[in-house]
N, C-alpha and C positions, 0 to 999 in steps of 0.2 A: 311411773315417772314420766312427764312431758313438758315440754316447752309452752306448749300452747293451751291455755286454760279449756279451752273448747273440747281440745282432744283428752285431757283430763276428765272432764265433766262427764264426756262421753263414755269414756272408758269403765268409769263407777258405774255409769248407768247400766252399762252393758252386763257388767259382771256382779251386780247386787243381785241378789238370789242364785246366782249360779251355784251349781253343786259343790260342797263343802269348800267356799270361796269368801273370805269374810277382806275387803278392801281396807285395810288399817288407815292408810293415809294416801293422800295425794301430793306432789311434789314436781318442783320443777329442779334443772338441773344446776341451777345456780343458788339452792339455801344450802344450809349447814346441814349436810348429809347426815355426818357423824353423830348429830344430836338428833337425828329421825331416827337412824336406826337405833341408837341405844335407847330412844322413847318407845318404839313401835318393835323391835325386834322383828322383823319381817320374815318368814321362811322363804320366801323368793321375791324378787323385783319385777313388775312390767314395764317395760319400758318402751316408749314411742318414739323412735328416732326422728319423727316429722319427715318434712321435705328436703330439708337443708342440714343433712344428718354429718355435715365434714368435722364439727365441732362437736357435736354429739358423741361421735365413736372414740374422739379422744378423752371427751368426758367420761364415757363406759369403760374404757381400758383402764383408767385409774380408780374408778369405782371399785375394779374388780380386782386389782392390785390390793385395794386396803380394805377389801371386806371379802369374807366367807360367804354371802349371801347368794345364791344363783339367780340369773338373770336371763328372763324371755325378753327376748329382742322383737320390737314389729317394724318392719321395713316397708319403704313405699316402693323400692324396686327391685328386684333380682340381682342387679347388678354388684348391690351393695352386701351381699351376703358374706363373699369371702372376708372382708375387712373386717365386717361385724363379728364374726366368728373368731377372725384371728383378734379382736380387742379382749375374746372372752365369754361372751353371751353364750351360755348353755342350750338356748332354745332361739330358733329364728323361725318368725311366722311372716305371714303378709300383713299389712293394715287391715285390708277386707277380711281377715279371720272373724268367723263367728265365735260369739260367749263359750260353747261348748270346744272348739279347739283351743281357747286361749285357757280356758280352766283346767283341761286335760294337759297341756303343755306345763303349767304351772305347776300342778300333782307331780307330771313325772321328773322335771328338773332338782323338784323337793328331793324326790329318790334318788336323787345321783345320775339321773339319766340324761341323754341330750336328746333334743327335740328339734326336727327341722321340719319345715313343710315341703312336699315333693315337689312344687315348682323350684325351689331353692335349690335342693338337689339335684334337680336336672340342670339348672343354670348351668354353661359352659365357664370351666376354668381358664384363666390366662394360659397362655403357650407358657412352657419352659422355657428359660432361656440360662445360658450361662452365667453362674454365681459372679459376681466382682466381689471376691475375697481379698479381704487384706491378707490373709492366710487361711490355710484349710481349717476347718471344724473339727476339734477330737471328737471321738466315739462318745465321751461325756456328755460334749458340749451339742451333740447333737440329739441325746439323750434329752438333755435339758431343753434343747428347742422343743422337742416335741411335746414335752409338758407345759412350754409357754404357749405352743399353738391351741392345746386344751384347756387354757385360761386359767392355769394354776398359777396361784400367789407363790413368792421366794418361800414362805413357810412351808406350804404344801409339797412343792417341788422338792425341797428338803426331806421332808419325810417320804416321797415315792421312791427317791433314789439312796437314802439313808447315810445323808449326811448333814450338816450344821447348816441353821438358815444362811450363816456367814458366807458359808463357800458356796451355798446354791445363788446367792446372790453375786458372787466374784465368777461364778461359771456364766450368768445371765450378762453381767457386765462384759465379759468378754467375749459373747455372742454378740452383743452391740456392736463392739467395738470392731469385728471380724466384717459382718456386716456391712459397716458405715450406714449403722440404722442411730436414729435419736430415740426413740421408743420402742417398748417390748412390740406395739403395735404394727410398728416400720417393720421391727426384726423379723415377725413372721409372716409379713405381706411379702418382704422382700426373698425370703427362705422358699414362701411359696411359688413364687413365680421362678425361682432357679430352681424348683424340681428337688429341694433338699426336703422337704415335707409335704404330704397330702394332706389337705384339711376335708 
């Protein structure tokens, strides 16, 4: 997925013929994603965030919440790694990655693994600051927060902690309220900067 048609064409050409990779479809972020997922049922999504990724990260976060398809994100700069990981991407690579690196990452996330370019892992994390919480997070909320940072949907969080999806959603909303966050991505970013979780 990429908004730039040249980037989409380039990635298609790059991956065509790659070992055990079939490009099912190309798409931009403003299309009917549900129809594409239903039609092609991809094992994984390769998402090029482009050079101006602010809106893309929010769209990525919504995609991860709505679908269980793992995403490998291509980043233009290292500083985007934390936000993209918080949005739920299972793999982070630089846009300069070659076909074999991208193919390996796609295969890995399909197997449930996390994949990070070594350069992105080495990127400095923001210094922890004191959390500006309306009230402290409970032990259960901290557990849910860690799952949020892993990019899990409410349904997946519910399964992981053994509660109903409704209860998981309740915990997520409580976390957003206590952190003063408007989205799951913002909550994870704020929690990371506050030192509540490590990405």
